[in-house]
N, C-alpha and C positions, 0 to 999 in steps of 0.2 A: 573518402578517408577510412571507410569501413570495408575496404577491398570489394566495393560494389555489392555488398550484401545488404539486404533489408534488415532492419532492427525489429525484433519481435514486438517490443513495446510500442513502436511507432505504428505499425500496420494495423494493430488491433485496438487503437485508442482514438478512434474517430467516429465510431458507430453511434454512440449516444447522441452526438452532435448532429450527424448527418440524418439520422432517423427523425430527430426533432425538426430539422430543417425541412425534411420532406413533408411532414405534417403541416408545418407553418406555411409552406409555399404551394402545397398541392402537387409538387413534382416528385413522384415516386422514385424516379431514377436515383436520387440521392440515397435513398434507403436501400434500393436493390444493389447498387454498386458497393456500398459499404458492408452490407450483409454478406455479399459474395466472398469477401475476405475471410470471414469466419467459416463459411462453408468449405473453403479450401483448407483452412487450419483444422477444421473438424476431421477432414479426411487424412490429414497429416499427423494428428495427435498420436504421440508414441503410446505404447502399452501402459507405461507408468504415468501417463498424463502430463509429463513435464517437458516443456519445449526448450530446446537450445535457443540462445538469444540471437542467432544470426540465421537468415534464410536467403538462399540464392534463387533467382528467378528460374533458371534452367530452361529458358525459352519455352515457357508454358508448362513445364513440369518442375515446380518448386521443390527444393530439397534443403535440408539443414546443412549449415556450414559451421563446423566446430561442434563442441560438445558441452560448452559451459551452460549451466543452469543457474539462474539467479532470480530471486524475487526483489532484488535491488535494481540498480541501474541497468537499463536495456531489456529488462524482462517484466517488470512489475505490473504495469497498468493494463496489459492485455488480459492477464488473469483477472484483474479487477473488473474489466468489462465483460468477461464471460458471465459474471453474476449480475452486473448492473444492467446489461442489455436485456437479460431475462426479466429482471424486475421492471424495467422501463416498459416492456411489452405486456405488462399485466400478468407475468408469470405463466405465459401460455406457450412460449416458444421453447420446447423441451431441449433442443439441441444445445443451447447455451448453458442451461443448468447441468446437463449431462457432462459437458466439457469441464465445467467448474468442479463438479463432484469427483470426476475422474482425476483432475489435477490435485484436488485436496487429498485424495487417497495417496497419491505419489508424495505429496508434501509430508504426510504423517509417516509413511513407510520409509522415507529416505532423508528428508531435510530437517525435520524436527530433532534438535539435539539438546543436550543438557550440559551445563557448565559444571566445573568442579572448583571449589568444594561444595557450593550451595545449591546446585541443581536448578539454576535458572534456565528457562526455555528460550531457545533462539532458533532462527531459520538459517541454516548454513547454505553456502553455495556448493555447487558440485561441478567438477571439471575432470573430464576423462575418467569418470567413475570415482574420483577421489573427493572426499568431503573437505571443504575449506572452512575452517572454524572462524568465520567472520559474519557479521550481519550489517548491511547498510542501514542508515537511518531511513532511507526510502522504504525498506521492507517493513517498517513499523505500521504501514497502512494495513497490513494483514490482520492486525488486531481488530480493526473495525470491519474489515471485509469478512473475516471468519464469523464475527458476531452477527453481521447482517445475514450471512448465509445460513447460520443456525436458526435465526428467528424466522426465516422464510423457507426453511427446509420443507419440501413437499411431504416428507414423512412425519413432520410435526416436531416441535421443539423438544419434546421429551424422548424422541428417538435416540438410539445409540449414536448415530452419526451426528446429529445436531448437538448432542451433549459433548461429544468428542471435540467438535469444532469450537463450541463455546468455551470449553475448558482451555483449549489451546489459545483462543483469542485472549482470554484473561491472563494466561501465563506469559504470552508474548508481550502484552501491553505492560505488564509489571516489569519485564526485562527492559523494555524501552524507557520506562520511567527511571529505572536504575541507571541506564546509560546517561541520563541527566544528573541524577542525584549523586553519582560517584565521582564527578569531576569537581574541580575547585570553584568553578563558576556556577555549577548547577545547570550547565548546558551541555548537550550531547554533541559529539563530533560527527563527522561525515559517516564513519562506520566504526564499529568496535570489533576488536579481535577477542576470541574466547579461547585462550591457550589451555591445554590440558596438562595438569600435573605441576604447575608452578605456584600454586597457592592462591592465585587471583582468579576470580570468575571472569573478569574482563579487563582489557587494557586499551588505552587510547593509542592508536598506531602513530608512529612518527610521520607517516606519509599522508595522514588524513585527520589532523587534530583541529581542523577548522569547523565552523558552523556557519552556514549560509542562510539561516532563518527558515529552515525546512519545517513543513507542517505535519508530517505523517504521524508523529506521536500524539499531538493534540487532536488530530483527526480520529485516532483510535479512542482517545479519552471521550470525545464527543459521542461516538457511536455507542460505546459501552455504557456511558451514563444515560444516554437517551433510551437504550433498549433494556438495561437492567435496573435503572433507577438508583444504582449504588453511588452515594455521594463521594466516595473516595476519589473518583476520577475528576471531580471538580477540585478537590483539594490538590491533587497532583498538577492539574492544569494551572491552578493559581500559583503554585511554586514555580512552574516553568515560566509563566508570564512575568512574575517578579524578577526572575533571573534575566530574562530578555530585556526588561525595563532597565535593570541595573547595569548590564554589560554591553548592550547593543544599541541603546537609544543615543541618538546624536541631536544636534541642534535642530536639524531639518528633517529628520527621519530616523531610520534604523539601518545599521550597517552590519556586515558580516564580521564575525569574530574570528580573528586569525588563529588563536590557540585557546581552546577551552580550559586549559590548565594554566594559562599564563595571561590573565586579563590585562587589558589596557590598550591594545591596538585594535581599533575597529576600522575595517576597510571601507572605502568610499564606494560602496556598492549595496544596493537593496534589490533583491530579486523580486520580480513581479508576483511570484507565488506567495510572498509574505503578506501582501494585501489581500490577494484573492483567496488564499487558503488559511495560512497560519492565524491571522487575526480574525478571519471569519469563523473558523471552528472554535476559537477561544470565545468569541462573542456568543455564538450559539450555545456553547457549553454552559454559559452563565445566564442564559435567557430561558427560563422555564415556561414562558408564555409564547414561545415561538410557534408559528403555524406550520413550520417545516416538519413534515412527517415522512421519514425515510422508509417506513414500513408500508404505508398505504397511499401516499399522495405524491411523493417526490423521489427522484433519484439524483444524486450528485454526480456530475461528470468528474473527471480526474483532477480538474482544477477548482473543484468545490462550488461549481455553479449549479444550483438546483433547477431541474426541469420537471414538468408534470409527468407522472406515469400515464401511459396511454389508457384511455377508457375503453377502446375497442380496437 
């Protein structure tokens, strides 16, 4: 369906799991095979650090197909794993951290944009060199990822780079909160558009006014609360949870909301990530005594399953 091209987010979002499996089973091949994907990506990484979302095999010489760059659908989680695989390995495998930092330089140089009139920060898409003023709900994971990257930066948290990343993490997460707060239900759509010059910072698109119980915003709340200790992220999380309870809860579970500005119709569908991620991050957000430690002991895979950081 994708013209036989590999999807960037798929090929780089298995490594945390396979590396853990290799340690659990003693079969190193799982780790070597999955790590090799990143070795190939490392050699392919463009000068600006940003990967197009489609890659062709090329009979042993992979190449990019198309030019679309996105931290939303089809691009998101491989960037996430650049950082998390490095954390999982005890912060010793420099290649992964270098790929992350190079990508984050590209993010700040090209994709970080401001809304008008209020100057909210968002991550745009890019296609054929043109900035597309939209941000997927999926891209809200970057609030948490940038914060984790800042607190683990080899240069130290007080370095200019770490402070840049932390500032962007907080600003992005505030925008993601506003994506919820500015709808009639208090629930964010699949993506928001950020038009320039029409007087509104953001608008719900007619093609994506639904909410399928996505977790990325509360994931960012969890990381920022855990790392900074700021209670505002719990307050925002409580608002989001109350809206989900009010508009998505059904007799036997939770359903997707068809239109975030027109409540009342809940689809007979509950995605698996709602239990695995959305509710888990909300639970952890309100559990101050949790033993989960994303700085020193654990790394979350992209579906919010915590695994131990390798000791050696």
